[in-house]
C-alpha positions in Angstrom: 72.9 -152.7 -50.7 76.0 -153.2 -53.0 74.3 -151.4 -55.8 74.5 -148.1 -53.9 77.5 -145.7 -54.6 80.8 -146.9 -53.2 83.1 -144.6 -51.3 86.0 -147.1 -51.6 86.9 -150.7 -51.1 89.7 -152.7 -49.5 90.6 -156.2 -50.7 92.6 -159.1 -49.2 92.7 -162.8 -49.9 90.2 -163.3 -47.1 87.7 -160.5 -47.6 86.6 -157.5 -49.6 85.2 -154.6 -47.5 83.1 -152.0 -49.4 82.4 -148.7 -47.7 79.3 -147.3 -49.2 78.9 -143.6 -49.8 76.4 -143.5 -46.9 79.1 -144.9 -44.5 77.9 -148.5 -44.1 80.5 -151.2 -44.7 79.6 -154.4 -46.5 82.0 -157.4 -46.2 82.2 -160.0 -49.0 83.8 -163.2 -48.0 83.6 -167.0 -48.4 81.3 -169.4 -46.7 82.6 -173.0 -46.9 80.8 -176.3 -46.4 81.8 -179.9 -46.3 79.2 -181.6 -48.5 80.6 -185.1 -48.0 83.9 -186.9 -47.3 86.6 -185.2 -49.3 84.2 -182.8 -51.1 84.0 -179.2 -49.8 82.3 -176.4 -51.6 82.6 -172.6 -51.2 80.2 -169.9 -51.9 80.5 -166.1 -51.8 78.5 -164.1 -49.3 78.0 -160.4 -48.5 76.8 -159.0 -45.2 76.6 -155.6 -43.4 79.3 -155.3 -40.7 78.7 -151.8 -39.5 81.5 -149.3 -39.9 85.3 -149.5 -39.4 88.4 -147.9 -40.6 89.5 -148.8 -44.1 92.5 -148.0 -46.2 91.1 -145.7 -49.1 91.2 -147.1 -52.6 89.9 -146.2 -56.0 86.2 -145.1 -55.7 85.6 -147.2 -58.8 81.8 -147.2 -58.3 81.3 -143.8 -56.9 78.1 -143.2 -59.0 76.7 -146.6 -58.1 76.4 -150.0 -59.8 74.4 -150.3 -63.0 74.8 -154.1 -63.1 75.1 -156.5 -60.2 75.0 -160.2 -60.8 75.8 -163.4 -58.9 77.9 -165.8 -61.0 76.9 -169.4 -60.5 79.2 -172.3 -61.2 79.4 -176.0 -60.5 82.0 -177.8 -58.5 82.6 -181.5 -58.8 85.0 -184.2 -57.7 86.4 -187.1 -59.7 88.7 -190.0 -58.7 92.4 -189.4 -59.5 93.4 -190.9 -62.8 97.1 -190.5 -62.6 97.3 -187.4 -65.0 96.8 -184.8 -62.3 99.6 -183.1 -60.3 100.6 -184.0 -56.7 97.6 -184.5 -54.3 97.3 -184.0 -50.6 96.7 -187.2 -48.6 96.6 -190.8 -49.7 92.9 -191.0 -50.7 92.6 -187.7 -52.6 89.9 -186.7 -55.0 90.3 -184.2 -57.8 88.1 -181.2 -57.4 87.3 -178.9 -60.3 84.7 -176.2 -61.3 83.1 -174.7 -64.4 79.8 -173.7 -65.9 76.7 -175.4 -64.6 76.2 -178.7 -66.4 79.9 -179.0 -67.5 80.9 -181.7 -65.0 82.2 -184.9 -66.6 80.1 -188.0 -66.5 82.7 -189.6 -64.2 82.1 -187.1 -61.5 81.6 -188.7 -58.1 79.6 -185.7 -56.7 78.7 -182.2 -57.9 76.9 -179.1 -56.6 75.9 -175.7 -58.0 77.4 -172.8 -56.1 77.2 -169.0 -56.3 81.0 -168.4 -56.3 81.4 -164.9 -57.6 79.8 -161.5 -57.9 80.1 -159.1 -60.9 79.9 -155.4 -60.5 79.6 -153.0 -63.5 79.5 -149.2 -63.6 77.8 -147.0 -66.2 81.3 -146.1 -67.5 82.0 -149.7 -68.4 84.4 -150.4 -65.6 83.8 -153.8 -63.9 85.0 -155.9 -61.0 84.6 -159.5 -60.2 85.0 -160.8 -56.6 85.3 -164.6 -56.7 86.1 -167.6 -54.5 89.7 -168.4 -55.3 91.3 -171.8 -55.9 92.6 -172.1 -52.3 89.9 -172.9 -49.8 88.2 -169.9 -48.0 90.1 -167.3 -50.1 89.0 -164.6 -52.5 90.4 -163.1 -55.6 89.5 -159.8 -57.3 89.5 -159.6 -61.1 89.6 -156.1 -62.6 91.0 -156.8 -66.0 88.2 -156.7 -68.7 89.5 -159.7 -70.7 90.0 -161.8 -67.6 86.5 -160.8 -66.4 85.0 -161.7 -69.8 86.7 -165.1 -69.7 85.6 -165.9 -66.2 82.0 -164.7 -66.8 81.8 -167.0 -69.9 82.5 -169.9 -67.5 79.5 -169.1 -65.2 75.8 -168.6 -65.3 74.7 -165.1 -64.5 71.9 -164.4 -62.0 71.1 -160.7 -62.5 70.4 -158.8 -59.3 70.5 -155.3 -60.8 70.2 -155.2 -64.5 71.7 -152.6 -66.8 69.3 -150.2 -68.5 68.7 -151.4 -72.0 
């Protein structure tokens, strides 16, 4: 559905709504889960929500998506070692993320998570929608260098592959 031509999109820190050229609206947001005490994990999700009014924005993918990929990361928790910044609560773990398999051996728990989606157009323009650092929030990356850096820290699961 998200590989179809886009009419426009609207982004906030809670959701990205994409109006497809055919009129349907797809919402990208965050689905969070508590995996165990003091370890929560967030994954990205997309779902059709019908149609609603949206503030117009750049029709970045007006001709459709040539590459659509889930970006898979890994999240883990470690016990505080005194080198981290301030924590919340008296029994706080340190949560971090990175490329699958990159967790430290001292990790108390870890999970793989699809935490971003990459969109690329035929003209080379790209966009990443990712779970942000704050729980249940999103961030949008449209700078090519920042996208390359983020993608390098994730495993790609191709959904629509570019023509080679």
